[in-house]
N, C-alpha and C positions, 0 to 999 in steps of 0.2 A: 136487518141483514141476518142471514142464517148463521147459527152458531156452529161453525165447522170445528174439526179437531184442532186445526192450527189456531183458530181464535180462542178455543178453550185453553190452549197452552199459553196464550197471552195472559189470560185471566190468572192462571196458576203462577206465571212468572211475576206478575205485578204483586199478587198477594204474598208470595214467598219473600221477595226482596223487601217489600215494605214492612212486613211483620218482622223479618230478621233485623232490619235497620232499627225498628222500635226496640226490640229485645236487647240488641247489643248496646244501644245508647243507654238503656235503663240499667243493664248489668254493669256497664263502665261508669255509670253516674255522670254522663256527659250532659252539658247544658245544651240548650237550643235543640231539643229533640225534634222539633218540627222539620229541621233540615233532613234528619235521618229517615223520616217517614214520607215526606213529600218528594224528595229528589228521585228515589226509585220509581215513583209514579210518573214523574216527568220524563225520565229516561226511557222507561219501558212502555209508557202509554202514548207518547207523542210521536215516536218514530217506529217504523215496522221492522227495522233491522238494527244490528249492533256490529259495528266494525271500527277500524282504527280512526277513520275520519270522524265518526260520531263521538267516540271516546275522547279524542283530542278537543273537539268542540266543547264537550261537557266539562271536562276538567279544566281546560283553558279558561272557560268563562268563570269558573269558581276562583281560579288564581287571580285573574284580572280584577274581579269584584272585591276579593279580599284585600288586594293591594290598595284599591281605591278607598275602601272603608278605613284602612289603617292610616292613610295619609291625609285625605281630604278633610274629615271633621276636625282634626287638630289644627290644620292650617287655616281653615275658613270658618270655624265655628263662630268667631266674633264678627263676621261679615256676612249676615244672612243674604243680602242681595247677590253678592258674588257667589255664595254657596248655591243659591237657587239657580243661577245661570249655569254653573258647572253641572249641577244635577240634570238640568235640561239637556245639556250637550251629551251627557252620558246616556240618557234615555234615547236621544235622537240617534246616536250611533247604533244602538242596539235595535231600534225599530227600523232603521235603514237596512240593516242586515236581514231582518225578518222580511221586509218588503221585497228585497231582491231574491231571496229564496235559498241559495245553497248553504248559507250559514244560519239558517232559521233556528236551529237548536241552540247555537251559541247566543243569539239575540234573545230568544224566549227564556232560556234558563237564566241569562244575565238579568233580564228585566225582573223576574220573580225574586231572585236572590238579592238584587240591588234594592228592590222595594222593601223587602223584609229587613235587610241590614241597615238601610237608612232609617227605618222606623225605630230600630233599637239603638242605633249609634248616637242619637240625639239626647239620650238620657244617661246621666253620669253613673248610675248604678249598674250599667252594663259594661263589661270588660271588652273593649274592642279587639284585643289580641285573642282572647278566648273565643269571641264570636268568629273572627277570621279563621282561626284554626279549626273550629267546629265546622265551618262552611267547607273548608278544604277536605277535612276528614270525611264529611258526609258525602261529598262528591266522589272521592276515591272509593269509599265503601259501596256507594250505589253502583259504580261501574263494576267493582269486583263481584257484588251480588248478582248483577245482571249477567255477567259472563258465566257464573255458576248456574244461574237459572237457564240460560241458553244451552249450557252443556248437558244438563239433565232433561231439559224439555225443548229440544230443537224443533224447528219447523219441518214438517214433512214435505212441503212444497215451497219453492222460492217465492217470496213476496213479489207482487206485481209493482213495478216502479211507476210512479205517477209523474207525468210531465208537468213542469212548472207552468202556470198560466202566463200568457203573454201580457206584459204591462208596458204602458208608455212611461216615459220619464216623469211626466206630470203626475201620473198616478202613484209612482214610487215616492215622489216628494210629498204628495198629499197624505199617503199612508204613514210615512215616517213622521211628518210634522203633527198629524192628528194624534198619534200615539204619544209622542214626546210632550206635546203641550198639555194634554189631559193628564198624563202621568205626573208631570211636574206640578200641575194645579192640585192634584190629589196629595202629593207630598207636602205642598205648602199649607193646605188646609189642615191636614192631620197634625202638622207641627205647630201651627198657630193655635189650634184648639187643645193642644197637649193631650191627645188621645192615645195614651200609652198602652191601654188595654184593648185597642181596636186593630190589632195586627191583621186579623182575618178580613175585616172590612177593607183595609187598605190594599191587601193582596187581591181582593175581589175587584177593586177598581182598576187594577192593572191587568188582571186576567181577562176581563171583558173587552179589553182593547186589542186582543190578539187577532181578531178578524180584520182590524185596521180599516174599517169602513163603518158608516153610520148604521146601515141595515144589518150588517154583520154583528155590530155591537148590540143592537136591539135584540136580535135573536140570541146572542151569547148571554146577554144580561138576563133574559127571561129563563133560559136554560140554567144559568148559574143560580138564580133564585130558587127554582124548583129543586135543583140538585142539592143546594145548601139546606133547604128545608127538610128534604128527605134524609140527608146526612146527619143533620142535628137530631131528627126524630129517631133514627137508628142509634145514634150515640146515646140518647136518653134511655132507650130500651136496654142498651148494653149496660148503662149505669145501674139500672134496676136489677139486671141479672147479676152483675158483680157485687152490688150493694157495698159492703165494707171490705170486699176481698180484692179491690183493684191493685193492692200491693203484691198480689200473687201473680208472678210473671207468667206462669203457665196459663192461667185463666185469662189474663190480660192479652197475651199473645194470641191465644185461640179466638177470643172475642174480636180482636182487631182483624185477624185473618178472615174471619167470616164476614165482617163488615166490608172489607176490601173486595172480597170475592163477589159480593152482591153488586157493588157498583162497577167492578171491572167487567162483569158479564154484561151489564147494561151499556157500558162504554164501548165494548167491542161490537155489540149488536147495532149500535148507532153508526159506527163506522167513522166517526169524527168526534173531536172533543165537544161534549154537550152536557146533558143532564148527568150522565154516568161519570164523566171526568170531574164535574163540579162536586158530585158526591164523594168521589175518591179524595180530592184535595181537602174536602171538609172534614172527613173522618181522620185524615192524616194530620191536619192541624189540631183537631180536638184531642186526639190521643197523644200526639207528640208534644204539645205545649201545655195541656191542662191536666192530664191524668197524673197525679202524684199524691203523696201522702197529705199535702196541704190543699190540693184543689181537686174538685170532682167536675163531672161534665155538666151537671144540671144548670147551674147559673151560667156557665160558659156557653152552653148550647143555646139557651134562651136569649142571652145577650147577643150572640153571634147572629141569630136569625133576624132580630130587629135591626141591629146596626148595619149588617150587610145589605139588607133590603133597601134601607134608606140611602146607603152609600152608592149602590148601583143606580138607583133612580136619579140621584143628583149627577152621577157620572154620565149617564145617558143624555141628560139635558146639556151637559158641557160638550159631549161628543157632537150633538146636533148643532150647537152654536159654532163650534170650531169647524165642523164640516161645511156649514154654510159660508163661513168667513173664508176658508181656503178656496172654495169654489168661485169666489169673486175674482180671483187672479188666474189668468191663463196658465201660468207656470206651475200652479199647484191644483189645477182642476182635476176632478176625479173622472178619468176617461179610461174605458176598457177597450183594448184592441180586439176587434172581431176575429 
């Protein structure tokens, strides 16, 4: 797609909000910096407008997810089967909202935050209250930064509204069950294998499910692999540039802003979440989670490349099997209305 002036404004808005989120979280020494870098990307990169309805969806999703994480692990931690069933129901509700359409942002942001927070909540050295509060603060900050970005960089032309595709009830059930089953399998595997350092891989297994179809997941998986590899490569180049100066917030913020601009430009030219959006979330996770005085990007980027590729390949195999299983039943068959 052609890079118009309005699409260039989208790039600047994403880069400004994400970089500001990173710098504020570092200045305030807040934990879970990945929330503060990725949430502005989700809010400004997935929807073309910002209004009260979008804001309520985004913040409401954060509040609901934080409440769930505060309550459920303490109640059901000693009953893994019951916990797994509840997790499946939580994912099912969110994927159902995504499949129906109007509350897509509520479901999508909820799936991402729920996946990340479930991954952290199972380990005792993570403070659930701190995590829930960081999640809420990151969502509110992302909305505030988005409004500031729109105030200084408004669209010259009104965005064209896209009509929601017509879907049968069978297809909605198919998409919701496909996403919920595979996301729950991902959660179970990562908990069973005790993969505490594989947050990015688990998040990737959920993000590739957003098309909610087998062919869409295959395309999304391929794009996410390419985007992640490019994001990690750019992260490694940034580490070489910063060398031992990654504690300098000015250099860190400028480097992150440049990385985000590269992938934001690719994202808006694609016109839909693809390689560019995968690269965006990759650099958001790398800078938000790993750049500190104790960690650098080199090992994290190399580990992310290998773990994410393997996780996506296994996820696509699961998507194919679940897709075939659901198509055996008339009530969950994948059918598109012409």
